[in-house]
C-alpha positions in Angstrom: 122.7 110.6 80.7 122.1 107.3 82.3 121.1 108.8 85.4 118.0 109.9 83.8 116.8 106.2 83.5 117.2 105.9 87.1 115.6 109.1 88.0 112.7 108.5 85.4 112.1 104.9 86.9 112.0 106.3 90.5 109.7 108.9 89.5 107.4 106.1 87.6 107.5 104.0 90.7 106.8 107.0 92.9 103.6 107.7 90.7 102.6 104.1 90.9 103.1 104.2 94.8 100.2 107.0 94.8 97.8 104.6 93.3 98.7 101.8 95.3 99.4 103.2 98.7 101.2 100.0 99.9 104.6 101.5 100.6 106.6 98.9 98.6 107.0 100.8 95.3 108.2 103.7 96.9 111.0 101.8 98.5 112.0 100.6 95.1 111.9 104.2 93.9 114.7 104.9 96.7 116.5 102.0 95.3 116.4 103.3 91.7 117.7 106.8 93.0 120.6 104.8 94.9 121.5 103.2 91.4 121.4 106.7 89.8 123.7 107.6 92.5 126.1 104.8 91.6 125.8 105.7 88.0 126.8 109.4 89.0 129.7 108.1 90.9 131.1 105.9 87.9 130.0 102.5 88.8 129.6 100.0 86.2 126.0 98.8 85.3 126.4 95.5 87.4 127.4 97.6 90.5 124.4 99.9 89.8 121.8 97.0 89.7 123.3 95.7 92.7 123.2 99.0 94.7 119.7 99.6 93.5 118.6 95.8 94.7 120.3 96.1 98.2 119.0 99.3 98.9 115.5 98.7 97.9 115.9 95.4 100.2 117.0 97.2 103.0 114.4 99.9 102.6 111.6 97.1 102.4 112.9 95.4 105.6 113.6 98.3 107.8 112.1 101.7 106.9 108.6 100.2 105.5 107.6 98.3 108.6 108.4 101.6 110.6 106.4 103.5 108.3 103.4 101.2 108.4 103.3 100.8 112.1 103.6 104.9 112.7 100.8 105.3 109.9 98.4 102.9 111.5 99.1 104.3 114.9 98.0 107.7 113.8 95.3 107.1 111.2 92.5 104.8 111.6 92.5 102.9 108.3 88.9 102.4 106.9 87.5 99.0 106.7 86.9 97.7 103.2 85.2 95.0 101.3 83.3 92.5 103.6 84.9 93.7 106.9 83.1 97.1 106.3 79.8 95.3 106.6 80.2 94.0 110.1 77.7 96.2 112.3 75.7 97.4 109.3 71.8 97.3 109.6 69.9 94.9 107.3 66.5 93.5 106.8 65.2 90.0 106.5 63.7 89.4 103.1 63.3 85.7 103.4 63.2 83.7 106.6 66.6 83.6 108.3 67.4 80.7 110.5 70.6 79.0 111.8 71.3 77.6 108.4 70.0 79.7 105.7 67.8 82.8 104.6 68.2 86.3 102.6 68.7 89.8 103.9 69.0 93.0 102.3 72.3 94.7 103.0 73.6 97.9 101.8 71.3 97.8 98.8 72.1 94.2 97.9 70.5 90.8 98.8 72.9 88.6 100.7 72.5 84.9 102.0 72.3 85.0 105.7 72.1 82.8 109.0 71.4 83.7 112.5 74.2 83.7 115.1 72.1 81.6 117.6 70.2 79.3 115.4 67.0 81.0 116.0 64.4 82.1 113.1 63.7 85.4 112.0 60.6 86.4 109.8 60.8 88.5 106.7 60.7 92.4 107.6 62.8 92.0 110.6 65.4 94.4 111.3 69.0 92.7 112.0 72.6 93.7 112.3 75.3 92.1 110.6 77.8 90.5 113.5 80.0 88.5 111.0 80.7 87.8 107.4 81.2 84.1 107.0 82.3 83.5 103.2 79.4 84.9 101.0 77.0 84.6 104.1 75.9 87.4 106.6 75.7 86.2 110.2 72.9 88.2 111.9 71.2 89.0 115.0 67.9 91.0 115.5 68.8 94.8 115.8 66.6 95.4 119.0 68.9 92.6 120.7 72.0 94.1 119.4 71.1 97.8 120.3 69.8 97.1 123.9 72.4 94.5 124.5 69.6 92.3 125.3 70.0 88.3 124.8 66.3 87.5 124.3 65.4 84.9 121.9 65.1 86.0 118.2 61.8 87.4 117.1 60.8 88.2 120.9 60.8 91.8 121.6 63.0 93.0 124.5 61.2 93.5 127.8 
């Protein structure tokens, strides 16, 4: 009946893995299944725990990197948090220069500065080129779209 604890632990870890999607808890679930197998073979509790720990470690160090490498090569993982904002359009709401300013980005007002130190008046369409802490680094949208390197605030020719 002790094997049920090991299988129950493995199932719990498997369910938690579905939430985290980090491929760590599933390795521990594999270790728990190995511990359950050790129980079924009549091993004492200390050996069961040792088998579970060693199996989990081996899976973490060998199988997980392989799975992550192949997962990333087949599926583009979406950018999240601040990294997802790079390349997004924004609108200047308070004059932006090389040190300070404000832009409206994805419905929120962010502190901002220009990438080249130029000045951008309110209402200017910009593109986020980088997130530096809590500050969006921006360039004029026309320059970014046209690949133009004109001074900020100057319409491309």
